[in-house]
DRENZA-607092 format. One record per residue (C-alpha): residue number from 1; residue in one letter; x, y, z. Coordinates in pm, whole numbers, m for minus. Last residue first. Layout:
% residues N
{NUM; 'a'; {X; Y; Z}} ...
This chain:
% residues 120
{120; 'r'; {13588; m16074; 22433}} {119; 'i'; {13864; m15995; 22167}} {118; 'e'; {14032; m15752; 22395}} {117; 'g'; {14062; m16007; 22664}} {116; 'v'; {14185; m16274; 22432}} {115; 'e'; {14461; m16025; 22315}} {114; 'k'; {14557; m15944; 22673}} {113; 'r'; {14557; m16312; 22753}} {112; 'l'; {14778; m16376; 22439}} {111; 'a'; {15006; m16100; 22527}} {110; 'd'; {15036; m16214; 22883}} {109; 'e'; {15114; m16574; 22750}} {108; 'r'; {15364; m16426; 22513}} {107; 'm'; {15539; m16242; 22802}} {106; 'a'; {15544; m16556; 23019}} {105; 'a'; {15689; m16762; 22727}} {104; 'e'; {15955; m16497; 22680}} {103; 'k'; {16031; m16495; 23042}} {102; 'd'; {16047; m16873; 23068}} {101; 's'; {16268; m16887; 22759}} {100; 't'; {16509; m16624; 22915}} {99; 'r'; {16506; m16843; 23231}} {98; 'l'; {16587; m17159; 23032}} {97; 'k'; {16842; m16981; 22842}} {96; 'q'; {17009; m16869; 23174}} {95; 'e'; {16990; m17223; 23315}} {94; 'l'; {17153; m17358; 22997}} {93; 'd'; {17422; m17107; 23011}} {92; 'g'; {17488; m17194; 23379}} {91; 'i'; {17488; m17571; 23306}} {90; 'i'; {17745; m17508; 23025}} {89; 'd'; {17950; m17298; 23267}} {88; 'n'; {17934; m17559; 23536}} {87; 'h'; {18052; m17833; 23284}} {86; 'e'; {18317; m17614; 23158}} {85; 'r'; {18440; m17555; 23528}} {84; 'r'; {18413; m17927; 23599}} {83; 'm'; {18613; m18011; 23283}} {82; 'k'; {18889; m17758; 23385}} {81; 'k'; {18901; m17896; 23734}} {80; 's'; {18927; m18244; 23597}} {79; 'e'; {19202; m18140; 23357}} {78; 'k'; {19391; m17969; 23629}} {77; 'a'; {19357; m18289; 23866}} {76; 'a'; {19475; m18505; 23578}} {75; 'e'; {19766; m18296; 23514}} {74; 'i'; {19863; m18292; 23871}} {73; 'a'; {19836; m18670; 23882}} {72; 'a'; {20025; m18705; 23569}} {71; 's'; {20309; m18487; 23704}} {70; 'k'; {20318; m18688; 24032}} {69; 'q'; {20329; m19009; 23848}} {68; 's'; {20607; m18878; 23613}} {67; 'l'; {20807; m18759; 23907}} {66; 'q'; {20778; m19101; 24070}} {65; 'a'; {20874; m19272; 23738}} {64; 'h'; {21179; m19056; 23708}} {63; 'q'; {21278; m19124; 24068}} {62; 'e'; {21236; m19502; 24004}} {61; 'l'; {21446; m19460; 23674}} {60; 'e'; {21730; m19294; 23857}} {59; 'k'; {21731; m19561; 24127}} {58; 't'; {21729; m19834; 23861}} {57; 'r'; {22014; m19647; 23677}} {56; 's'; {22225; m19639; 24014}} {55; 'k'; {22135; m20006; 24069}} {54; 'l'; {22245; m20095; 23728}} {53; 'e'; {22573; m19903; 23754}} {52; 'k'; {22654; m20093; 24094}} {51; 'v'; {22565; m20420; 23945}} {50; 'v'; {22781; m20356; 23634}} {49; 'q'; {23070; m20246; 23858}} {48; 'e'; {23036; m20564; 24070}} {47; 'l'; {23042; m20757; 23730}} {46; 's'; {23371; m20612; 23650}} {45; 'm'; {23520; m20661; 23974}} {44; 'i'; {23404; m21029; 23974}} {43; 'k'; {23551; m21055; 23627}} {42; 'a'; {23885; m20915; 23745}} {41; 'a'; {23882; m21139; 24043}} {40; 'k'; {23809; m21441; 23814}} {39; 'q'; {24088; m21346; 23582}} {38; 'e'; {24325; m21294; 23877}} {37; 'a'; {24224; m21641; 24009}} {36; 'd'; {24281; m21809; 23675}} {35; 's'; {24612; m21653; 23648}} {34; 'r'; {24705; m21758; 23999}} {33; 'a'; {24587; m22117; 23911}} {32; 'e'; {24791; m22119; 23609}} {31; 'l'; {25102; m21990; 23795}} {30; 'l'; {25046; m22257; 24060}} {29; 'd'; {25007; m22528; 23792}} {28; 'd'; {25330; m22420; 23619}} {27; 'e'; {25505; m22428; 23963}} {26; 'l'; {25368; m22768; 24039}} {25; 'k'; {25493; m22894; 23696}} {24; 'g'; {25842; m22737; 23773}} {23; 'a'; {25851; m22889; 24125}} {22; 'v'; {25740; m23239; 23974}} {21; 's'; {26031; m23208; 23721}} {20; 'e'; {26272; m23088; 23984}} {19; 'g'; {26168; m23386; 24203}} {18; 'k'; {26226; m23622; 23923}} {17; 'r'; {26570; m23448; 23855}} {16; 'a'; {26658; m23483; 24223}} {15; 's'; {26551; m23845; 24227}} {14; 'n'; {26757; m23908; 23924}} {13; 'l'; {27040; m23724; 24082}} {12; 'a'; {27016; m23922; 24409}} {11; 'd'; {26999; m24247; 24223}} {10; 'k'; {27313; m24137; 24032}} {9; 't'; {27478; m24051; 24366}} {8; 'v'; {27380; m24381; 24519}} {7; 'k'; {27513; m24559; 24209}} {6; 'l'; {27824; m24381; 24232}} {5; 'e'; {27860; m24454; 24600}} {4; 'a'; {27803; m24818; 24518}} {3; 'e'; {28052; m24803; 24230}} {2; 'l'; {28314; m24642; 24452}} {1; 'e'; {28258; m24916; 24701}} 
């Protein structure tokens, strides 16, 4: 009967050792899974920070683009106004020259008529 009890105890011991081995493996697996989860969580946090920074940068660039567009529109309007003024000045100068030429031509015509009248 002692041998049977010894055998049962040995079997229980072997079973306990196997269970301890399985428990050790499961604990190692659990630690590895926790480590992986922590690494993934850190990576997610890092990526979320990158996304946040990119969104902020995008917003800054959009604001800069809007300011640039407004500035370009203002500059284009100024340039257009300047060119229109220059155009009007040139037209005014040409009209003045035309009036002066008309007066000179009329004076020459009068002088020629007078001369023709004197010749007759």
